[in-house]
C-alpha positions in Angstrom: 1.0 14.4 -41.9 -2.3 12.9 -40.7 -0.4 10.2 -38.7 1.9 12.9 -37.1 -1.2 14.8 -36.0 -2.6 11.6 -34.4 0.7 11.0 -32.4 0.5 14.7 -31.0 -3.0 14.1 -30.0 -2.1 10.9 -28.4 0.7 12.6 -26.5 -1.7 15.3 -25.2 -4.1 12.4 -23.9 -1.4 10.8 -21.9 -1.8 11.6 -18.3 1.7 10.7 -17.2 4.6 13.2 -18.1 5.5 12.4 -21.6 7.2 13.8 -24.6 8.3 13.1 -28.3 11.8 13.1 -29.7 12.7 13.2 -33.3 16.4 12.7 -34.5 17.4 12.9 -30.8 15.8 16.2 -30.3 12.6 16.9 -28.1 9.9 18.4 -30.3 6.9 18.1 -28.4 5.9 17.9 -24.6 2.5 17.3 -22.9 1.3 19.3 -20.1 2.0 16.8 -17.4 5.7 17.1 -18.3 5.9 20.7 -18.0 6.8 20.8 -14.3 9.9 18.8 -15.0 11.1 21.7 -17.1 11.5 19.6 -20.2 11.9 21.9 -23.0 11.6 21.4 -26.9 14.8 21.9 -28.8 16.8 20.2 -26.1 19.0 17.0 -26.8 17.4 13.9 -25.2 20.7 12.4 -24.7 21.5 15.0 -22.1 18.8 13.6 -20.0 19.6 9.8 -20.1 20.8 8.6 -16.6 21.1 4.8 -18.1 20.5 3.4 -21.6 22.4 6.0 -23.9 23.9 3.1 -25.9 20.8 1.1 -25.9 18.5 4.2 -27.1 21.4 4.9 -29.7 20.8 1.3 -31.3 16.9 1.3 -30.5 14.9 0.8 -33.6 11.4 -0.7 -32.6 9.7 -2.3 -29.6 9.6 -1.0 -26.1 12.8 0.2 -24.1 12.8 0.9 -20.4 15.6 3.1 -19.0 16.1 6.1 -16.7 16.0 9.9 -17.0 17.7 12.5 -14.8 15.5 15.5 -14.3 16.1 18.2 -11.8 18.6 16.0 -10.1 16.1 13.1 -9.6 16.2 9.8 -11.6 13.0 8.6 -13.0 12.0 5.4 -14.7 10.9 5.8 -18.3 9.8 4.0 -21.3 10.4 4.6 -25.0 8.4 3.6 -27.8 9.1 4.3 -31.6 6.1 5.7 -33.4 7.0 6.2 -37.2 9.9 8.5 -37.1 9.4 9.6 -33.4 10.2 8.3 -30.2 7.5 8.6 -27.3 9.1 9.0 -23.7 6.7 8.3 -20.9 7.9 8.7 -17.3 6.7 6.6 -14.6 4.7 8.9 -12.6 4.4 9.1 -8.7 1.0 7.6 -9.1 2.6 4.5 -10.1 4.7 4.5 -7.1 1.6 5.1 -4.7 -0.1 2.1 -6.3 2.9 -0.1 -5.9 3.2 0.9 -2.3 -0.4 0.1 -1.6 0.3 -3.3 -3.2 3.4 -3.7 -0.7 1.0 -2.8 2.3 -1.5 -5.3 1.1 1.0 -8.0 0.6 2.5 -7.3 4.1 -1.2 -8.1 5.5 -1.4 -11.2 3.4 2.0 -12.5 4.4 1.3 -13.1 7.9 -1.7 -15.5 7.4 0.0 -17.1 4.6 3.0 -17.8 6.7 0.8 -19.2 9.4 -0.7 -21.6 6.9 2.5 -22.6 5.3 3.9 -23.3 8.9 0.9 -25.5 9.7 1.3 -27.2 6.4 4.9 -28.0 7.3 4.0 -29.9 10.4 0.8 -31.4 9.2 1.7 -32.7 5.6 4.3 -35.1 6.9 1.9 -36.5 9.5 -0.7 -37.4 6.7 2.1 -38.6 4.4 3.0 -41.2 7.1 -0.4 -43.0 6.2 1.1 -43.6 2.7 -2.3 -43.0 1.1 -1.5 -42.1 -2.6 -4.7 -40.0 -2.9 -3.7 -37.9 0.0 -0.3 -37.6 -1.2 -1.5 -36.3 -4.5 -3.7 -33.7 -2.7 -0.8 -32.6 -0.5 1.2 -32.0 -3.7 -1.6 -29.8 -5.3 -2.1 -27.9 -2.1 1.7 -27.3 -1.6 2.0 -26.1 -5.2 -0.9 -23.7 -4.5 0.8 -22.3 -1.5 4.1 -21.7 -3.6 2.1 -19.8 -6.2 0.5 -17.5 -3.4 3.9 -17.1 -1.9 5.1 -15.9 -5.3 2.3 -13.4 -5.8 2.7 -12.0 -2.2 6.6 -11.8 -2.6 6.1 -9.9 -6.1 3.4 -7.6 -4.7 5.8 -6.9 -1.6 9.0 -6.5 -3.4 7.9 -4.5 -6.6 7.8 -1.1 -4.8 11.1 -2.0 -3.0 12.8 -2.8 -6.4 11.9 0.7 -7.6 13.8 2.3 -4.6 17.6 2.6 -5.1 18.1 2.6 -1.4 17.3 -0.9 -1.2 20.1 -2.2 -3.4 22.6 -4.5 -1.8 25.8 -4.9 -3.9 28.7 -7.3 -3.4 31.5 -8.4 -5.9 30.6 -11.4 -7.7 31.1 -13.3 -10.8 28.0 -12.3 -12.6 28.4 -14.8 -15.5 28.6 -17.5 -13.0 25.4 -16.5 -11.1 23.6 -16.3 -14.4 24.8 -19.5 -15.7 24.0 -21.3 -12.5 20.4 -19.8 -12.5 19.5 -20.8 -16.0 21.2 -24.2 -16.1 19.5 -25.1 -12.8 16.1 -24.4 -14.6 16.9 -26.4 -17.8 16.2 -29.9 -16.0 12.8 -28.7 -14.8 11.8 -27.7 -18.5 11.1 -31.2 -19.4 8.0 -31.0 -17.3 6.7 -28.1 -19.2 7.1 -29.5 -22.7 9.1 -26.5 -23.7 12.9 -26.6 -24.6 15.2 -24.1 -23.0 18.5 -23.5 -24.9 21.2 -21.3 -23.5 24.5 -19.9 -24.7 27.0 -18.1 -22.6 30.6 -16.8 -22.6 31.4 -19.1 -19.9 34.1 -16.7 -18.5 34.2 -15.3 -15.0 33.4 -11.5 -14.9 33.5 -10.0 -11.5 31.5 -6.9 -11.0 29.1 -5.3 -8.5 26.0 -7.4 -8.3 22.8 -7.5 -6.2 22.3 -11.2 -6.1 18.7 -11.3 -4.9 17.6 -8.8 -7.8 19.5 -10.3 -10.4 18.1 -13.8 -9.6 14.4 -12.7 -9.3 15.1 -10.8 -12.8 16.3 -13.8 -14.5 13.5 -16.0 -13.1 10.8 -13.6 -14.0 12.4 -13.2 -17.7 12.2 -17.0 -18.0 8.6 -17.2 -16.4 7.5 -14.4 -19.0 8.8 -16.5 -21.9 7.2 -19.6 -20.5 3.8 -17.9 -20.5 3.8 -17.2 -24.1 5.4 -20.3 -25.6 3.2 -23.3 -26.5 4.2 -26.8 -25.8 6.8 -28.2 -28.1 8.2 -24.8 -28.5 11.8 -23.5 -27.7 13.2 -20.6 -25.6 16.5 -19.3 -26.6 18.6 -17.5 -23.9 22.0 -15.9 -24.7 24.4 -14.1 -22.5 26.8 -11.7 -24.2 29.3 -9.0 -23.5 30.0 -5.8 -25.4 32.5 -3.6 -23.8 31.4 -2.7 -20.2 27.9 -3.9 -20.7 26.5 -7.5 -20.3 23.2 -8.5 -22.2 20.9 -11.4 -21.3 18.4 -12.0 -24.2 15.6 -14.4 -23.8 13.4 -15.2 -27.1 10.4 -17.4 -27.3 11.6 -17.8 -31.0 9.1 -20.9 -31.6 6.0 -19.1 -30.3 2.9 -19.1 -32.5 1.5 -16.2 -30.4 2.7 -12.4 -30.3 4.2 -12.8 -26.7 4.3 -9.7 -24.4 2.9 -6.7 -26.4 4.9 -3.3 -26.2 1.8 -1.5 -27.1 0.6 -0.9 -23.5 3.6 0.9 -22.2 1.6 3.8 -20.1 1.5 1.7 -16.9 4.0 -0.7 -15.5 1.7 -3.4 -14.3 -1.7 -3.1 -16.4 -3.2 -6.3 -17.8 -3.1 -6.5 -21.5 -5.0 -7.2 -23.7 -7.8 -7.9 -21.0 -8.9 -9.6 -18.1 -9.7 -12.6 -20.0 -6.1 -13.7 -20.7 -4.6 -14.8 -17.5 -1.1 -15.0 -19.0 -0.6 -11.3 -18.6 -1.1 -11.5 -14.8 -0.8 -8.0 -13.1 2.6 -7.3 -14.8 4.7 -7.0 -11.4 7.3 -9.4 -13.1 8.2 -6.7 -15.4 8.5 -4.1 -12.5 10.9 -6.5 -10.8 13.0 -6.9 -14.1 13.1 -3.2 -14.8 14.1 -2.6 -11.2 16.8 -5.0 -11.2 18.2 -3.7 -14.6 17.9 0.0 -13.3 20.0 -1.0 -10.1 22.8 -2.5 -12.3 22.9 0.5 -14.3 21.0 -1.0 -17.3 17.7 -1.1 -19.1 15.2 -3.7 -20.5 14.2 -4.0 -24.1 11.3 -5.8 -25.5 11.0 -6.5 -29.2 9.4 -9.0 -31.7 11.5 -12.0 -32.5 11.9 -12.9 -36.2 9.4 -15.8 -35.6 6.7 -13.6 -34.3 7.4 -14.3 -30.5 8.9 -11.7 -28.2 12.5 -11.1 -27.1 13.4 -9.5 -23.7 17.0 -8.1 -23.4 18.2 -6.9 -19.9 21.4 -5.0 -19.9 23.9 -4.7 -17.1 26.6 -2.3 -16.5 29.8 -4.1 -15.4 30.7 -1.9 -12.6 33.7 -2.2 -10.2 34.3 -0.8 -6.5 37.4 -0.3 -4.6 35.6 -0.4 -1.3 36.7 -3.5 0.5 33.4 -3.7 2.4 31.5 -4.2 -0.9 33.2 -7.6 -1.2 31.9 -9.0 2.0 29.1 -11.6 1.7 25.9 -10.0 2.6 23.3 -11.7 4.8 19.7 -11.1 4.4 16.3 -12.7 5.0 15.3 -15.2 2.0 12.1 -14.0 0.4 11.1 -17.7 -0.3 11.5 -18.9 3.1 14.4 -21.2 2.3 12.2 -22.8 -0.3 13.4 -23.9 -3.7 13.5 -20.6 -5.7 13.2 -22.4 -9.0 10.0 -24.3 -7.9 8.6 -21.0 -6.5 9.2 -18.8 -9.5 8.1 -21.4 -12.1 5.1 -22.7 -10.0 2.5 -21.6 -12.4 4.1 -24.1 -15.0 5.4 -27.1 -13.2 3.2 -30.1 -12.4 2.0 -30.7 -8.7 4.2 -33.9 -8.6 7.2 -31.8 -8.0 5.7 -30.2 -4.8 5.4 -33.4 -2.9 6.1 -33.9 0.7 9.9 -33.6 0.2 9.5 -30.2 -0.8 7.5 -29.0 2.2 
């Protein structure tokens, strides 16, 4: 009884719209959720825009899905608290902060582009002197530029990834895309001291795919796993299909740290547990992952692995289209400026030696 009262008090203290569900029925709503006309006694399944299957199987951890309220779709998170599920909507305030980050990134991108453009011309000239010390410093500077570009790109794209209008679909072999992305990362893992194992159906599955969002999500999932896996550890990645859903699960199974904690689910990109632990960054990677999953009709589940690490599972709906225009290849500006996406997304973990003049 006391635990139940504590949960209700916590619900009232959450500033974002939130409600409690028990046995599939809404039993408590906080004041911020009242304007959405969410009523107690209502079946929560009626509100699910995506994630009905995942929620039915949900037992513990953190589940990111979408709700349809008053004709609008909202991102939401679910966390199990004893015998109740706490749903928290991503409030408009989150969107405003993401939009502010995007505007800041736009201001940062111009001077960063200038610096990288100058480096593209300057570094080869310095390299002609064949000075080993200079070449070593060039590699370090270049890796730093890759890291800055990744941060600016995440700040710029996080808001865009939450907007359904930004999705660009084409019919592609989704298994082939994911296989290529992960197997392309495996050779780089030897430089991190961490082993990546990958299992896949190895069969083509053609469906609607936003290739850029899918790639960014896969890279960020692997990057998050790397952050919380000690040297000598192992990351397990598995791609499975169940009916019309595809599931990519990545676990830092050999980790001796708890990994990404689902405890802080009130804000999408808040540091946890504190500013003194740089591994948690500002959390924009999780926004990109959730945005990609939502665009593909799926969800994101964070849960503890049996060994004490963290498992991230991104689900994707295998959707088809009869529109012949969807099958056309889509041309768009490369967010990485035609640089190696693997080196960009994993720049926090790879040694500077991989960012030599040949990668300028």
